[in-house]
N, C-alpha and C positions, 0 to 999 in steps of 0.2 A: 655428390655429382650435381653440377650446375644444370638448371633447367633452361633450355634454349627458348628465348622469346620468339613467337611466330612473327614472320615478316608482316603479316596483316596487322598485328597488334602494334608493331612499330610504326606502320603507316598511319594508324588511327591516332597514336600519340603525336606523331608529327603534324597531323591535321589539327589536333587540339592546340598544339603550340603555335601554329600559324595563326589560328583564329585568336588565340590569346594575345599575340603580338599586335595583330590588327586592332583589336579592341583597346589595347593599352595606348597605341599611337593615337587613335581617334579620341579616346578619353582625355589624354593630355592636350590634344589640339583644341577640343571643345572647352576645357577649363581655361585655356589661354584666351578664349574669346569671351568668357563670362566672369572675369576677375576671380577665378578660382572657385566659383560656386557651381556645383553640378546642376545643370539645367537640361530638361528634356527639350527636344527640338519641336515639340508641339504642346499646346495647352491641354489637349484631351486626356493625357495620362493622369493629370491632377484631378480630373473628374472621377476616374476610377478609384484613385487613392482616397478621395473624399468619401465616396460611397462605401468603400471597404472599411475605412476607419469608423464611420458612423455606424455601420452594421456590426462591426466587431465590438464596439464600445457601448452603443446605445440600442442596438437592435433596430435601427432605422435605415432603410434602404434609400438613402438620399444624399445629395451633395451637402446638405446641412443637417444638423441634428434635430431640426424643428419639423421636418416633414419628409415623407417618402417622395421620391421623384424618379421617373422612368428615363433617366439620362444616359443609361448604358445599355448596349445591345449585346454585351458579353457577360452573362451571369457567371460562367465558369471562371473567367479571369478575375472578376470581383471577389468571388468566393476564395480563390487562391490567395489573393492579396489580403483578404480579411483574415484568413488562417495564419498567414505570415505575421500580420500585425498582432494577432492575439498571442502568438508564441514568442515572437522576437521584437515586438514593440513597433511603434509608428515610425517608420523610416522611409524617406522619399526614395531610397535606392532600390526598394523591393522590385518594382517593374523592370529595372535595368538588370538586376541579378537574374530574374526568371527569364528575361529576354535572351541573355547570354546563354543560360543553361539550355533552353529549348532550341536555340539556333545551332549550338555546337552539337547537341544530340542529333538533330536532324541531319547535319552534314555527315556525322559519323555513321548514322543509319544508312544514308544513301551510299556511302563508301562501301559498307559491308554488303549491301544488296547488289552493288555492281560486281563485287568479287564473287558472290554467290551465283551471279548470272554468267560467270565465266570470263569476266574482264580481268586482265592482269592488274596486279597491285599498283604499279606506277600510273597506268592509264586511269584506273579507278580513282586514284588519289587526285590526279589532275582534273578529272571530270567533276569530282565532288567539290573541289576548291572552286572551279568555274561556276558551278550551280550556286554555291554558297555566296560568291561575290555578285552574281547576277540577280539573286532573289529580290533585293540584296540583304542577306542576313547579317552583314557587318554593320548595317545601320538600324535594323529593326529594334535592338535593345535601346537605342538612343531616342526612338520615338515613344518608348514606354508603353506601347500598346500590346494587345493580345495576339498580334499577327504571327509572332514566332511560335507561340503555342498552337495556333491554327495550322501552320505549316507542318508541324510535327504530327498532330492528330490526323490531318488529311493524308500525310504520307503513310501512316499506319493503316488507314482505311484502304487506300489505293493498293498497297502491297498485299494486304489481306485479300482483296478482290483478285489480284494477280495470281496469288497462290490458290485461290478457291476455284478459279476457272478450270474446267477439265477434270475435276475429281468429284467423286460422289459426296454429297453433303452428309454430315453427321449431326448429332444432337448439339455439338458445341458451336456449330456455325450460326445457328439462330441467336444464341447468346452473344457471340462475337459481333454479328451484324447489328444487333440492338445496341450493345455497349458502345461500339465505335461510332455509329451514326448519331447516337444520343450525345456523346461527349463532344464531337466536332460541331454539332449544331448548337450546343450550349456555349461553345467558345465563340463562334461566329455564325449567325443565322444563315449567311450566304452559303455555308458548306452544305446546306440541304440540297443544293443543285447537284452535288456529287452523287446523290442517292438516286437520281432520276433514271439513268441508264441501267445501273445494277438492279434496280427494282423491276424495270421492264424486262431485262434479260432473265431474271429469276422467274418471272411469270411465264415467259416464253419457254423456258426449260422445265416448267412445272415444278420448280424447286420452291414450294410454297413456304417451307419453314424459313428459308433465308428471306423471301419476300416479306413475310410477316415481321421478321426482325428488323428489316430495313424500313418498313412502314412505321412500326411502333417507336423506333428510336427518335426520329424527328417529332412525332406526335407527342410523346411523353415529355421530351425536353422543351420544345417550343411552346406547345399548348399548355404543358404543365407550368412553365414559368409564367405564361400569360395568366393562368388561373390564379397563381399565387400573387401576381402583381395586381390583378383585379381585386382580390381579397384585401390587399393593403391600400386600396384606394387609388391605384395607378391604372393607366390604360393597358389593354391587353397586349398591344404591340408597343415596344419601346419608342420613345419620341425620336431617337436618333435615326431609326429606320424610316419612320413616317416622313420626317422632315428632310433627311439627307438622301434617301434612296429615290428610286424612280417608280415606286409602287403606284399604279394607276388609280387615281381617285375618281375619275369619270371616264366615260367611253371615249372622250376626245383626247385622252393621254396617249400619245403615239410613242410607246416605249421603244420602238425600233429606231427612232431617231437618236435616242440615247445610245443604243447599240452601235449605230453608225459612228457617232462622235467618239465614243470610248475606244472602239477598235482603230479608228483612223488617226486619232491625235493625242489622246490622253495617256497612253501607256507606251513607253519605249519597249520595243522587242515583242510585245504580246502578239500583235498581228502576224509578224514575220514568223515567229516561233509556231504559232497556230498553223499557218499554211505549210511550213516545213514538216511538221508532224503529220499533217494530213497526207502530204505527198509521200512521206516514208511509209505511212500506212497503206497507201495504194500500191507501192512497190512490194510490200510484204504480202499483200493479197494476191498480186499477180505472180509472185514467185512460188506460191503454194503454201498452205498453212500447215504447221505442225502444232503441237501442244503449246509451246512457248509463244509462237506467233499468234495463236488464238487468244492467249491471255493478253498479249500486247494490244490486239485489236479491241478487246473489251475495255481495257483501261484507257486506250486512246480515245475512243468515242465517249467514254465517261467524262473525260476531261474536256474534250471538244465541246460537248453539249453544255458543260458547266461554263465554259468561256462565253458561249453565246448567251446563256441565261443571265449570267452575272453582268455582262456588259450591257444588257438591255434593261435589267431591273435594279442594278446597284451602281456603286461608284467605282471609278478606276482612277489611279494616280494618287495625288496628295501624299507626297513623300514615298511613292513607289510601294505603298504598303497594302492597298486594297487588292491588288492583283498579284501580290508576292506568291501566294500559294499556287496560282495558276502558272506562273513563270517556273517555279520549282518543279511542278508536276510535268509540264510540257517538256522542259529541258531534260528531265529524267527519262521520260518516254522516248525522246529523240535519241539519247545515248543508247538505251536498250534496243531500240529499233535498228539503229545503225549496226550495233554488234550482231544482231540477229541476221541482218542482210549480209554482212561480211563473212560470217562464220558458216551459215547454212547455205549450202550450194544449190538447194532447190531440188525439185524432182528430176529424175534422169531424163524424162521426155521434155523436150522444149515446149514451153507454153505458147499457145497461138495468140501472140500479141501483135496486132497490126499497127502500121504506121498511123492509121486514122485514130486509133485509141490514144497513142502518144500525143498527137496533135490536139485532140480534144482535151486531154488533160492539161497541156500547156496553155491552150486557149482559155480554159475555165479559170485557171489560176491567174492568167494575165488580166482577164476581165475583172476579177475580184480585186486585184492589185490596183488597176486603173480607177476603180470606183472609190478607193480608199486613199488616194494620194491627194496632196494639196492642189496640184494642177492635173487635170483629167488624164492627160497622156504623157506627161513628163515625170520621170521617177525621181524620188528623193534619194539622195545618197548618204543619208545620216544613219537611220536605223532600217529603213525600207530598202535594203540592198538587193540589187538584181540577183546576185549570186544565191541569196537565200530562197528566191522564188524559182529560179530556173535550173538549179543544180540537178534536181532529179530529172527534169525534162531533157536537158542536154545529154545526160548519161543515157537515157533511153534512146535518143536519136543516134548517138554514137554506137550503141550496142546493135541497133538495127543495121547500121552501115557495115560493120565488120563481119556480120554473119554468126551463125550458131557456134562454131568451134571456139571462138575467143570471146563470146558475148559475156559469159559469167565472170571471167577474169577481168575484163575491161570494166564491167559494171561495178565490181567490188573496188577496183582501183580508183575509179572516179568518185564513187560515193565516199570512200575512205579519205579522200583528199578534200572534196568540195563541201561535204556536210560539216566536218569540224571547222573548216574555214568560215562557212556561213554562220555557224553557232558563235564563233569568236567575234565576228564583226557585229552580229546582232546584240550580243550580251555585253560587249565591251563598253559601249556608250552608257548603258544602263548602270553598270557597276561604277564607272568613273564619275558620272554625274551625281549619283546618289551619295557617294562618299564625299564629294565636294559640298553638296547641299546640306548635309547634316550639321556641319560646323556653322554655316550661316543661320540655319534654323535655330540652333541652340542660342546663338547670340540674339536673334529676334525675340525669343520668349524671355530671355533674361532682361533685355532692355525694356520690354513692354509689359508683359503679363506679370512677371516677378515683381517689377517695380510697382505696378498697380496693386498687387497683393500687399506689398510692404506699406504702401500709403493707407490702404483700407484697414490693415491690422493696427497701425499706429493710431489712427484717429477715429475709426468707426467699429471697433470691436464690440459686438453685440448690437450694432446699428442696423439700419435698413438701407441696403445697397441695390441699385439696379445696374446690371452689367450685361454685355452681349458676349463676353468670353469668360465663362464662369469657372474654369478649372483651377488656376492658381489662386484666384481670389477666394474660392470656397475652401481650398485645402489649407492655405496658410493663414486664414483669418476665420473667426467665429462670427458670422453675420446672418441676418435674415436676408434672403436673396430673392430678387425678381429677375428672371432670365429673359432678356429681350429676344433671344433666338428661339426660345420655347422648349429647349431640352429639359429644363428642370421646372418649368411653369406650364402646367397643362392648359390653363386658360388662354395663354398666348399661343400655344400650339393649336388650339381649337380655332382661334381667330385666323391664324395663317391658313389652316386647311380649308376654312370657309371663305378664303379670299376676302377677309374683312379686317385685315390688319392695316390700320391707317392712323393718322394723327388723332382723330376723335377717339377711337378705341384705345389707343395708347394712353391718352389723357385719362380715360376712365380707369385703366389699370394703375396709373400713377396715383390717382385720387384714392383708390381703394388701398394701395400699398403704403402711401405716405413716405416716400424715400427721403433719405438724408443726402444722398449723392448719386449721380448717374454717370456711368463710365461707358462710352460707346464710340464706335467709329462714325464720324460725321458723314462720310460718303454713303453709309448704309441708310441714312435717315434724311431723305430729301423728298421734295415734291409732296405727294399725298401722304408720305410717311415721315415727314419732318417732325422734329421734336415739338411737343405741345407748347403753347405760349406761356404756360404756367412755369416753365423752367427756362434757364438761361445758361449759355456756355460761359464758363469762367476761366478755362485754360485748355491748351492742347499740348500734347507731347508728340514729338516727331522723331522717328528713328531713321538711320541713314538709308536703308533699303529694306525690301520685304522679301522673305523667302517662305516663312511659315506663318507669320502673323497675318491677320485679316487685312490690315491696311497700315501704311506708314504712320498715319496720323490718328491718334486716339484723343477724343474730347472728353472733358470733365464738365458735367452740367449739374445744376442745383436748382431746387425750387427758389423762386425769387426772394422770399424772406431769408433764405439761408445762404444766398449766393456770396455775399461779402465774406462771411465766415469761412466758407469752403475755399475761396480764393486765398485767404490769409493762410490757411493750412497748406495749400499747395505751394505757396511762396516759401514757407518755412521748410517744407519737405524738399524743395528744389535743390537745396545745398547737399543733399545726400544722394542725388541722382547720378548715374554714370555720365561722363562727359559727352558720350555719343548721343545722349537724349537732348533734343532741343526743345525748350519750353517757351511758349508764347502765351500772352494774355490779351484780352480785348482792351479797348480804350479805358480811360479813367472811369467813365460811366458804364459800369458792367451791365446795366439794365437795357442798354441800347442794342 
């Protein structure tokens, strides 16, 4: 007797096939832009690969085998890569493989949770595909970073919280709270923001076992890694967080300015999605709470507070990756909230909602939208769509106009039409732009960082190299490295934090390091931070445009006694460069 395959399983298989086709098309397209060489769209994944390889082979947590360095803020991702390298060998493809794995698992997990919530299989599949594309999980593997794993772990945590609300705690909840919060914080330190509301909620409910688990998870993972780092001679906090985040170093650091800029301009769809979820949460509250509505309220405010904290204290944008977990969680909550509103008819007695309450709600959202548009009172029609902001308010006004007998039916009809439309317009731009950018980004890194690493590996293996993009150079060549950005060089990080990074201190670093060659973006080193007089620029490489590289033009510098020799090497290497790279040299007298 043949066993009939459940329809939900067929839907999951179809979802995996769609994802596979998407990845294959993008993979082939990227290879076409990089002469058949697989290249990540960023330089950062090569940093993780370098640390993972050195840790697996030499027990050194560093971008080179010569010293430990706090260049990564994702210990769990590095350990995962190190395990893969130990078992399967040193392969550049590992981050891509794990990125695909966790991205697809996340999409399938969302799909099954929608079905469990009572959403039909076709709609659940469409919604899961939309969230997959908007994250955008189709490009995360090509960035080679840990964000696909972060999305998966944060989903596990949020849905554990969703199931936990409304039921009595047992002994397993403390362990689950500890394990999930620890793992997601070990993956990305920013995930600690997701613990804030659940911890406060647990204390308010006097659920002390869960509160203890939620507190111990981040403490053990973040503080524990900091203690190990300190024991290995590294800073307590990874340099990537200190240098790239918005952690206040003085009382004059106005972190809320970062919040304003991040919400307003740096992330497509985040602000609109945030406001839409808040509006849907208000509707859920006014229609009366049942168990599932209460669960949605808790996870909604968990993610909303996370968005505010992340936008104020961390980065947003940069290939759509930093806010990917917030986009996934907000879009998931929006779908679940809409389903709750459409299916649950509410209490039999009409709720006393006045016209004043609706106008106040619309006015508050309008004011927030005005403050975050490019022009104070004129709306952008790209991602900040009016429909995403006014959908709920218009429904409320229409419901008041028709009166109690038809109010519930009209509300459900309008929300069932306008909210999916708002979601589509909000998330479409993000998915399309991200897919287009990933191909340009791969070409950028191939033309610039990969060629830099080839040059260094050919002429300076075992040498002393100064560079401000350390990923590909450290992974594809064995060198002593001085990192001008400070991720892998603590002395430069300290100078930057003390606001004492200038030409004089740069020259002191060079004198102590004794470099053979310096590779840096000229635009980054001007005025009081220009290159010291002891070095001279001997060549520049220029790529056609910039998507993920720091600048179009990268300069090669050398100490004056070595300048002629370095320039000769560059001229010899020029014959092997891709045609899209334009090479230029100073005049005949390279010392001028």
